[in-house]
C-alpha positions in Angstrom: -75.3 338.9 98.8 -74.3 337.4 101.8 -76.7 335.9 104.5 -76.2 334.8 108.1 -79.1 332.4 108.0 -81.2 330.8 105.4 -81.8 332.9 102.5 -85.2 334.1 101.0 -85.4 332.8 97.6 -87.5 335.9 96.7 -84.5 338.0 97.2 -83.3 336.4 93.9 -84.9 337.4 90.7 -87.2 334.8 89.1 -85.9 333.3 86.1 -87.9 332.9 82.5 -90.1 329.7 82.3 -87.7 328.3 79.6 -84.5 328.4 82.1 -86.3 327.0 84.9 -87.7 324.0 82.5 -84.1 323.5 81.3 -83.5 322.3 85.0 -86.5 320.1 85.5 -84.3 316.8 85.2 -81.4 318.0 87.3 -79.2 316.1 88.4 -80.0 313.3 85.8 -80.0 316.1 82.8 -77.1 314.5 81.1 -78.5 311.1 80.9 -77.3 307.9 82.8 -76.9 307.4 86.6 -74.6 309.9 88.3 -73.5 310.2 92.2 -75.7 313.3 93.1 -78.9 310.7 91.8 -77.1 307.8 93.9 -77.3 310.2 96.9 -81.0 311.3 96.1 -80.6 314.8 95.6 -83.9 316.7 94.4 -83.9 320.0 92.7 -86.9 322.2 94.2 -86.1 325.6 92.8 -84.1 327.6 90.7 -83.7 331.3 90.4 -81.1 334.0 89.2 -77.9 333.1 91.2 -79.8 330.7 93.7 -81.1 327.3 93.9 -82.7 324.9 96.6 -82.4 321.3 96.8 -83.1 318.5 99.1 -81.9 315.1 100.1 -84.8 312.9 101.5 -84.2 311.0 104.8 -83.6 307.3 104.2 -81.6 304.9 106.4 -79.1 304.0 103.5 -77.3 307.4 104.1 -77.0 307.4 107.9 -73.7 307.6 109.6 -73.2 304.8 112.6 -74.6 307.3 115.1 -78.0 307.4 113.1 -77.6 311.1 111.6 -77.3 311.9 108.1 -73.6 311.2 106.8 -71.5 314.1 106.4 -70.6 313.0 103.1 -74.3 313.2 101.9 -74.5 316.8 103.3 -71.1 317.8 101.5 -72.4 316.3 98.1 -75.4 318.4 98.7 -73.5 321.7 99.5 -71.6 321.0 96.2 -74.2 320.3 94.1 -76.9 323.0 95.1 -74.9 325.8 93.7 -74.3 324.3 90.2 -77.8 325.3 89.1 -77.1 328.7 90.4 -74.0 329.1 88.9 -75.3 327.7 85.5 -78.4 329.8 85.2 -76.5 332.7 84.2 -75.4 331.1 80.9 -77.1 330.0 77.6 -75.5 326.7 77.7 -74.6 324.9 80.7 -70.8 325.5 81.3 -68.1 323.1 82.4 -68.0 323.9 86.3 -65.1 322.5 88.6 -65.4 322.8 92.3 -61.9 324.6 93.0 -62.5 325.0 96.8 -65.1 323.6 99.0 -65.0 324.6 102.7 -67.6 323.3 105.1 -68.5 323.8 108.8 -70.9 321.1 110.3 -73.2 322.7 112.9 -75.4 320.0 113.8 -76.5 316.9 112.8 -79.8 316.0 110.9 -81.9 313.2 112.3 -85.1 311.6 110.8 -85.6 314.8 108.5 -85.0 315.6 104.9 -82.0 317.9 104.4 -82.9 321.1 102.6 -79.9 323.0 101.1 -79.8 326.8 99.6 -77.1 327.7 97.4 -76.4 331.1 96.1 -73.9 333.2 94.0 -71.8 335.8 96.0 -69.4 337.1 93.3 -68.7 336.3 89.6 -65.8 336.9 87.8 -64.9 336.0 84.3 -64.1 332.3 84.7 -64.3 332.1 89.0 -67.4 332.0 90.8 -67.6 332.3 94.3 -70.6 330.7 96.3 -72.4 330.0 99.7 -74.7 327.6 100.7 -76.5 326.2 104.0 -78.0 322.9 104.9 -80.9 322.7 107.5 -83.6 320.2 108.3 -87.1 320.4 107.6 -87.5 322.5 111.1 -85.2 325.0 109.9 -82.1 324.1 112.3 -79.0 324.8 110.5 -76.6 321.8 110.2 -73.8 322.9 107.4 -72.5 326.2 106.2 -70.5 326.0 103.1 -68.3 328.3 100.9 -67.3 327.2 97.5 -65.2 328.6 94.7 -65.9 327.2 91.1 -63.8 327.3 88.0 -66.5 328.2 84.9 -65.5 327.5 81.2 -67.5 326.9 78.1 -68.4 323.6 77.2 -65.8 321.8 74.7 -67.0 320.4 71.4 -67.9 316.9 71.4 -66.5 316.0 67.9 
């Protein structure tokens, strides 16, 4: 599916409750602190091939002109597609960003950033995604296209 604006989550199938529960602690699901937590990303919804996340507005992630820093928005785009990709697998796969292309359409000032990410095509090991970020009023700030390499987790022993 490809959208020209903000997608409607109900266009994507709901997941069974056990599948959504497993994402309840994302992005802290692996234990310990990580960059997504440092930025303050919060997962709000996961559906089949779709996820929505938020970065709450706070002064620490502003750029000098006062708007939310583009790096925080890029992190949001790169992270929102992770649950959308991984929800199709029984066990969370290893996922590597192969390509991330962003178009900044506007700034976000004094507002949370809300990202919608969705899968547009799945291959055996390559997944293509799109994402958009908007402010709380629905004004688009970023559009992104992403390509991920997906593989099964390696044994830990």
